[in-house]
Steps between C-alpha positions, in 0.01 A plus 500: 500500500784739586654426161181600320469825699868576437451433127200738487696781672799449270286507186322814622838661561620414151178643354549829688866511390408432137231770493739749663766416243257549209390833654865608520550385140201708382620810687845460344346477151285806571804694626699392195216620274482841673878541458452483125541855367290418193211437742574799726536749214314365195474824297779710353587786268808461280725681256619281215814552291462315171252215549172416321414853381839595365713780642347605833169442676309515827288212623275369776522137608303291746560154650166317484677197644855499640612323182296696243518872425322699232635828364370786289694804384572769244808669367707610202590256225806707410658803658405795276790678335464866414198560279369141498152402607461326834402136451298362790465136591296301750565164660299227666627170634583280792780318676533165675744508796644154560557541876214742558344303788821514704626788714800541267547864407653426160314280254560389143208547263376449147235716337302583188422858392346665203587847379221710346477837328208724415481558125226763508216258434592193706766328711759300311729236645861567403704298748490157663743501792595189704735591789704279733646681798546562871295724729597617849269667751695674773391557860440873436246405224731592213520244224724439203513246222722419204405282206597369161222433253403354168297751299319511170485873423372623162722810525816297566450182296865387522540552876339210684692533827434791728497579870393742763550632850237621739497704824187533706326550831255252658205580722 
């Protein structure tokens, strides 16, 4: 009889220990998730040098999931020289961050963007841009990224490799 009572107390103790351990495990996962800066600061404004539009652009991006961000922006296709018309471009696309669910502050990514221009009557697609790069979100909410990209640009038909750099602020 004492053996049965001892067995019941031991199994109850293991059950309490196991539930406490799973509770600790859940709190660790929750803490790890809140340390993720893509979760803490999902939105950001950026300045792009080169990139999907062309010469220079400004953009807004948002992490819908820690691994997936969407971005929209506008800028100049080429820097205007004296007397030339300013050529505007627009971009829309997204990125997949490979380690986005982790609290790592630097993540590699791959993306797909499309560059558009307004022709007076409609929007025309002039650039398909597929970047591969690194993004870092710093503790002070500043962010930077560098990338190399394959592009299919109707204005530069012989140049299929391009790149870009981006500085931004997250909130």
